[in-house]
C-alpha positions in Angstrom: -12.7 13.0 1.3 -15.9 11.1 2.0 -16.3 12.9 5.3 -14.5 15.1 7.8 -14.9 14.8 11.5 -14.4 18.1 13.3 -14.0 18.9 17.0 -13.7 22.7 17.4 -14.3 25.7 19.6 -15.4 29.2 18.4 -14.6 32.0 20.8 -15.0 35.8 21.2 -12.4 36.3 23.9 -13.2 40.0 24.4 -16.4 39.0 26.1 -15.4 35.5 27.3 -17.9 33.9 25.0 -17.1 30.4 23.5 -18.9 27.3 22.3 -17.7 23.8 21.6 -18.9 21.8 18.6 -18.5 18.3 17.3 -19.6 17.8 13.7 -19.2 15.3 10.9 -19.2 17.0 7.5 -20.1 14.7 4.5 -20.3 17.4 1.8 -19.2 20.9 1.2 -21.8 23.2 2.8 -22.4 25.3 5.9 -23.6 24.0 9.3 -26.3 26.2 10.8 -26.2 27.5 14.4 -25.5 30.7 16.3 -22.8 31.7 18.7 -24.6 34.8 20.0 -27.7 36.9 19.5 -27.6 40.0 17.4 -28.2 42.4 20.3 -25.1 41.1 22.1 -23.0 42.7 19.4 -24.3 46.1 20.4 -22.0 45.9 23.4 -18.8 48.0 22.5 -16.8 45.6 24.6 -17.2 42.9 21.9 -15.0 44.9 19.5 -11.3 45.6 19.5 -11.2 49.0 17.9 -13.3 48.5 14.8 -12.6 44.8 14.6 -14.6 41.8 15.8 -12.1 39.0 16.5 -13.5 35.5 16.4 -11.1 32.6 17.2 -11.6 29.1 15.8 -9.6 26.3 17.3 -10.0 22.6 16.7 -9.0 19.4 14.9 -10.2 17.9 11.6 -9.8 14.2 10.6 -10.7 13.1 7.1 -11.8 9.6 6.2 -12.4 7.8 2.9 -9.9 9.8 0.8 -11.1 9.7 -2.7 -8.5 9.4 -5.4 -9.1 8.8 -9.1 -7.8 5.4 -10.1 -7.7 3.6 -13.5 -10.0 0.7 -13.7 -8.5 -2.5 -15.2 -10.5 -5.5 -16.4 -9.8 -8.9 -14.9 -8.4 -10.1 -18.3 -5.3 -8.0 -17.6 -4.7 -9.8 -14.3 -5.0 -13.1 -16.1 -2.1 -12.1 -18.4 0.3 -12.2 -15.4 0.1 -16.1 -15.6 1.2 -16.3 -19.3 4.6 -17.5 -20.3 5.2 -15.1 -23.2 6.6 -12.2 -21.1 9.2 -10.3 -23.2 10.9 -7.8 -20.7 13.2 -8.6 -17.8 13.5 -6.4 -14.8 16.7 -7.0 -12.9 17.1 -5.8 -9.3 20.7 -7.0 -8.7 19.7 -10.3 -6.9 16.8 -11.4 -9.0 15.3 -11.3 -12.5 11.5 -10.8 -13.0 9.6 -11.2 -16.3 6.8 -8.9 -17.4 5.0 -8.1 -20.6 6.3 -5.1 -22.5 2.8 -3.8 -23.3 1.9 -3.8 -19.7 4.8 -1.6 -18.7 4.1 0.7 -21.6 0.5 1.1 -20.6 1.5 2.1 -17.1 4.6 4.3 -17.5 5.7 6.8 -20.2 9.2 6.4 -18.9 9.2 2.6 -19.5 7.7 3.4 -23.0 10.7 5.6 -23.9 13.2 3.1 -22.4 11.7 0.2 -24.5 11.5 2.1 -27.8 13.6 0.4 -30.4 15.5 -1.5 -27.8 16.7 -5.0 -28.9 17.9 -6.1 -25.5 14.8 -5.7 -23.4 16.4 -5.9 -20.0 15.9 -3.1 -17.5 18.4 -2.7 -14.6 16.9 -1.6 -11.3 19.7 -1.9 -8.8 18.4 0.9 -6.6 15.1 -0.9 -5.8 14.5 -4.0 -3.7 13.1 -7.2 -5.2 9.8 -7.2 -3.1 9.0 -3.6 -4.2 9.6 -4.4 -7.9 7.5 -7.6 -7.6 4.7 -5.6 -6.0 4.9 -2.9 -8.8 4.7 -5.7 -11.4 1.6 -7.0 -9.7 0.2 -3.5 -9.7 0.9 -3.2 -13.4 -1.3 -6.2 -14.0 -4.2 -4.6 -12.0 -3.7 -6.4 -8.7 -4.4 -4.7 -5.4 -1.1 -4.2 -3.5 -2.4 -2.0 -0.6 -1.7 -4.8 1.9 2.0 -4.8 0.8 2.6 -1.2 1.6 4.1 -0.1 5.0 6.1 2.8 6.4 9.4 0.9 5.7 8.8 0.4 2.0 6.4 3.3 1.3 9.2 5.8 0.5 10.7 3.3 -1.9 7.4 2.8 -3.7 7.1 6.6 -3.8 10.5 6.9 -5.4 9.7 4.2 -7.9 6.4 5.9 -8.9 8.1 9.2 -9.3 11.1 7.9 -11.3 8.8 6.1 -13.8 6.0 8.7 -13.8 3.4 6.2 -12.5 0.8 8.6 -11.2 -1.8 6.0 -10.4 0.7 4.2 -8.2 1.8 7.4 -6.6 -1.7 8.3 -5.6 -2.1 5.0 -3.8 1.2 5.4 -1.9 0.4 9.0 -1.0 -3.0 8.0 0.3 -1.3 5.4 2.6 1.4 7.7 3.8 -1.0 10.6 4.5 -2.8 8.4 7.0 0.5 7.5 8.7 1.7 11.1 9.4 2.7 11.6 13.0 5.1 13.6 15.2 7.8 11.0 14.6 7.8 11.0 10.8 6.2 14.2 9.6 9.6 15.9 8.9 10.9 12.9 7.0 7.7 12.5 5.0 7.5 16.2 4.2 11.1 16.1 2.9 10.4 13.0 0.8 7.3 14.6 -0.6 9.4 17.4 -2.1 12.1 15.0 -3.3 9.6 12.8 -5.1 7.0 15.4 -6.2 4.2 14.0 -4.0 2.0 17.1 -3.8 -0.9 15.6 -1.8 1.5 14.3 0.9 3.4 17.6 0.9 0.3 19.6 1.6 -0.9 17.3 4.4 2.5 17.4 6.1 2.5 21.2 6.0 -1.1 21.4 7.4 -0.1 18.9 10.1 2.7 21.2 11.2 0.8 24.4 10.9 -2.0 23.1 13.2 0.4 22.3 16.0 -0.1 24.2 19.2 3.0 25.9 20.7 3.2 23.4 23.5 3.1 20.5 21.0 6.0 21.7 18.8 8.6 19.9 21.0 6.9 16.6 20.2 7.9 16.8 16.6 11.1 14.8 15.9 13.9 15.4 13.5 13.4 19.1 12.7 16.9 19.2 11.3 15.9 17.1 8.2 12.9 19.2 7.3 13.3 20.3 3.7 14.1 24.0 3.1 11.1 24.4 0.8 8.8 23.1 3.5 10.3 25.5 6.1 9.8 28.5 3.8 6.2 27.5 3.0 5.3 27.1 6.7 6.8 30.5 7.5 5.1 32.2 4.6 1.7 30.8 5.6 2.2 31.6 9.3 3.2 35.2 8.5 0.3 35.6 6.2 -2.1 34.4 8.9 -0.6 36.7 11.5 -0.6 39.7 9.2 -4.2 39.1 8.2 -5.6 38.5 11.7 -3.4 40.4 14.2 -2.7 43.7 12.5 
């Protein structure tokens, strides 16, 4: 993240003390300030038994998600216009040509598929033509971010997972993370498990864990939430309750 915008409240409810803060964090550090003076903690009412309970409630919104990407020279992009492409990708309704060495450079799965293969035709009936065309452009180093949307994002994610294209997966995850909402978080979290999208999975879990009780009903399609995600949410919630309430 390049920065994290935080809007939060720190409270000591035993003495009805609370303060609101709005901060923009641009690097990992602490932010100075005090919630109370030292002598105020000499009041026994501040403590619950031997414990001082401080509650933190708020929201965080990150911007400028930094993801490592391979850098490709413009020469590779120029190769996309050559006529000596030697591999055919077939989607069922269209054939698309691509250079073998470009696919091998991008995907270990394509590398294995094309090893010692005389007939260099790869059938991709489960993927749509626009998505495969965009992936080919990506393989030649072109920016495809403007082609990604919520409708095809899951298909891109499936393609990147099937062919082990981690640099493509990073771009798709970055897009989908910024689209997480009450309407799609259950679907996206389940797809993150299915297609091994760890960053997306973590952001979906955090999105759900930060929901207030009165906001839970706004989340749609709980029935499709993956079992693994449910277990992770319960485990984290129980760990928090055990640590802070007992």
